[in-house]
C-alpha angles and dihedrals in degrees: 000000000000108000089230094057112098117235088235091057094047089050091052094051091049091049091048091051093049094048090049094053089049090052091053092053102042141330101272145174119007094345088061091060086081133245090297093061091232091159100237104154127221131179121230109262123219095206095245117148122235116201117202122210116240091247093053098046122121126208117257111240121265090258118177139162142128125299123238087268092055098256121138117249133183124188088210089065087062094056109125090044130081103252127196113206115197122190111206145148133205091232092058115095094201089054090059089049095053098039097091092051092051090050094049093048088048095052091047092052112032092086086058091058098262116144130204125201123182122206110209100212123208092338137130117254093237094049090047093051092046088054092053092048093050094051095037093237108183102180120083125262127202116232106239101174092151094042092235097126091051092047090053088071091083100142095054104015121197090226095188142042110265104038130148131205125195111207121202123227088272092057094254126138105255098169140010131198113194106200132012117335133205136216093254091051101042099038096063092043092055093045091050094054091041088055093056116107 
């Protein structure tokens, strides 16, 4: 540290750099409570994948709701298929960064019976729909304005926006990515769970 640099200025620079790195990984802290300031707390995700052995997997909750288009959707109806559940929000910068990768992995795997479901967290319907149009998202997203669908995932919580869960054919959480994901990270995870018998 330069002897002429004040300790206060140094602390501010450190705080700013730490905050910036968390923003790149996932929407965290008070900003992750959503635009309504609801106080739901999330930690910053680093984007690392956690694979869960079959014997240790927990069932995903019987989450259900309506899509952004107003159609009913139940996760239980997708049992028997590998399902990727992505928690996102239009106000989240890392969600915008990962959106093209999610859509690419979806397009490459939908013919193999893999489903994708988004969960639009603490968002307005109009902003969420605009996000999907901008990034050409073709899989459905549940509208989770209140955050209740996201909070239902207690056993393997998403913990950050964005987060992605890969469910096996029995509806159990087989993998979790807390923070933004990439094509090269998500694609192999989906392929590995899809190859399970």
